N, C-alpha and C positions, 0 to 999 in steps of 0.2 A: 504493500500500500504506500509506504514511504517512497519507494523507488518511483512509483507511478506519479505521486504528488510532486517529487523533485523534477521529474521529466516535464510535467505540466508547467511548473514554475519556469524552467529553462525556456520552454517554447513560448510562454507568455512574455518573458523578458526579451527574447529575440523578436517577437512580433511587435512589442512596443517600441523597441529600438528601430525596427524597420519603418514603423509608422512615423516616429519622430524624424528619422532621416528623410523620409519621403516628404513630410510637411516642410522641413527645413529647406530641402532642395527646391520645392515648388514655390518658395517665397523669393527665390532669386530670379531676377528677370533674365530671360534668355539673352537679351542684348548685353548684359553684364558678362555673360559667359563667352561672348564672341570676341570681345577686345582682349588683346594679349600684350603684356609688357615685354619690351625688347631692350636688351643691352647691346650697344654697338661696340664691337671689339676690334682691336688690333692684336691678334693672337689672344693672350689672356689679359690684356690691358683694356679697361673700359674707357672709351672716349666720348660716350654720350648715351642717352636713353631715347626711346621712341615707343610708338604704339603700332600694332598691326592686327590683322585678323586673317583667319583661314577661310579659303574657299575650296570646294571639292568639285572636281570634274573628271569623269571617266575613271573613277576610283583612285584618283591621284589628289594629293593635298598640296595647296599652294599658300604661301604667306603673302598677303597683300600689304604693302606699305608704300612710303614715298621713295622716289628715286634718290632724293638728296640724302635719305637715311643710309642707303647702301654705298653712297659716295662720300660719306662723312669723314672729315679729318679733324684731328685735335692736336694740341701741343703735347709733345713727348715729355713725360714726367721723369724720364731716366736722367739722373744727374750727370751722366756722361754725355748727354746730347742736349745741352742747354740751347734753347731757341729752336730746337728741331720739331718737326711735325710728323705725325704718323696717321695713316689712313686705314679705314675699315677693311678687314678681310674676312670677318665672321660676324654673325648675329647670334646672340643667345636669346632664346624664347622661353618665357615662363609658361609651361603647359600644365594642365591638370593630368594627374595620373588616371589611367584607365579604371573606370568604375569607382573612383575615389574623389568625388567632388570636394574641392577645397584642399586637396593634398597636391601641392605644386612641386615641380622640379624643372630645372633648367636643361634645355636641349640646345646644343650648338650646331649651327648650319654654316657651311663654308659659302662664301660669296664668290670665290674664284675656284675653278676646277683644277685638276692636276696638270692641265696644259696651259694654265695661265689665262683661261677665258672666263669672262663673267658668267655667272650661273643664272642671274635674274633675267626675266623676260619683260620687254617693254611694250608699250602701246603699238599695235600693228601699223598704224599710219602716222602717228605723231612722234613715235620713237622717243628720243631723249628730250623732246619739247614737252612731254607729258610727265608730270611729277608723280607717277604711279608705276609700280613694278610688281611682278609676281615671281616669287622664288619657289621652285619645286622643292618640297620637303623630302629629305632623304631619310631622316631619323624619326620614324613614326611609331616605333615599337613602344608599347605601354603608355601611349598618349591617348587621352580622351579628347576628341575634337568636337567643337561646337561651331561648325562653319556658318558663315553668313549666307543667307539665301538671297541670291541676286533677284529673285522674283519679288522681294520686298520693295523694290523700286517702283512696282506697278500698283501698290496700294493707292486707292483712289482718295487721296487727300490733296486738296488744292493748297499750294504754298505760295504766299505773296509776301512782299516786303513788310517787315514788322512782325511776322510770325516767329514764334519761338522754335528753336532747334536744340537738340541735345548732341554734344560732342563728347564721345565716351572714350576716355583714354587715361594716360598716366602723366599728368603734369609734374615735371621734375622727378619722375619715377614714382610719385606718390600713389598709393593704392588704398582701397578699403581693407577691412579685415578679410581674410581668406584670399588675399591677392587679387581681389576684384577691382575694376577700374573706377575712376571718378567720373561722375556725370557733370560736365560743365554746360551751362546754359548760354545760348546766344540768340540773336534775332537775325532774320534774313535782312541783309543790308543792300541788296540790289534786286532789280526785277528778275525774277527767277528764270525766265526763259530767254534772257539775254546772255551774251558771252563776255568774257573778260579778256581784252586784247586778242580777240578772235579765237580764244580757247574755250572749251566747254567747262567753264567755272562760274561759280556765283560767290558773292561776298556775305560774310556774317559779321555782325557787331559782337565781339566777345573779348574777354581778357584771357587769352590763352597763354601758355607757358611752354618752354622747351620740354620735350618729352611727349607732347601731344601730336607731333607729326605722325601721320598715318592713321589717325583716329577715324573710325566710321562716324558719320553724321546722320542723324535721324530726325524726322518729324514724329513726335509722340503726342497723341491726342487722347485724353482720358474722358472727355465729355463730348459735346456736339462739335462737329466739324463740317466744313463745306466740301462737297464732291464736285467732280467735273461736270455733272449734269445740272448743277445749280441747286441740288437738293441739300438739305441739312441732315447729315447722318448723326443719329443719336447713339452714342456708344453705351451699351448696357452691360458689357462684360469687361474683358481685359483691354487695356489701352491699345488703340490702333497705332501701328508703326509703319513708317515709310522710309526706306533707305534713300538718302539724298546724295551721298558721295563720301569723299575722303578728304579730311582736313590736311592742308598742305603748307600754308604760309601765314605769317603774321606780320602786319605792318604796325609795329609797336607805337609809333607816334600818334596814330589815329585809332588804335585798338580795333582794327578791322582785319579779318582773316580771309583766306581764300580756300574754297572747297572745290575739288574736282568732282564734277557731277557724276551721278550714278550711271548715266549713259556712257561715259568714258570708261568707267569700270566694267560695264557690261561688254563693251567692245573688246577690251583687253581679255576679259574672261572668255569670250567666244573664240578668241585666237589661240587659247591655250590648248596644247595637245592632249 
């Protein structure tokens, strides 16, 4: 009888633990799981931080971030190289362990292959003029991925100047508990369907910081919002989300930043093997 009772207690504890874990996991927004902290490295020396996110295509995983992130350089802190500069050749990415949400570990990916060629893939038509790249991930073992769904760009939310946006990344490498990103708020600062210097970008009014380069940008609407039909959609469940693009640049003197539009990300995504 005692053995049966002890067995039941063990099962009850495991069940309660599973329920607690499930509830805890379901309180974390999917968008928070998508953004990943990046350490920009020259071998084992950190020269900066950034943000990225993973996309999946044909059962392959790619890290999306800014082109200027993979080309970053910083001052050499080696006392034997005073005034010298070193440039990135690796990125370390803080991933979740498989089936262990909140248990993070660093995975390092090379930016240059054994033949000295860059590993990142650029926009198929804009090339280096677009500040977005995709890096094929080689080290995927024991990693739990939460890829960004490119179809989120099609969510029927009308975005106009003055509307709020969420920039989800790691300013100065800062994170929430469990290694989750910071949600910075901004407002659309340009007519959304125009371009910036002929490029598929729009502007946001925000106080961003180093480390946010490569952050995905979203329109998140918890209540009523306008749709393309002119109707007012009343949101009765989870907040509606529209992927707007990738944060890229900050003009500090006016506190305005640039975002590469989701359409440019989609074009890059479509070109991936």
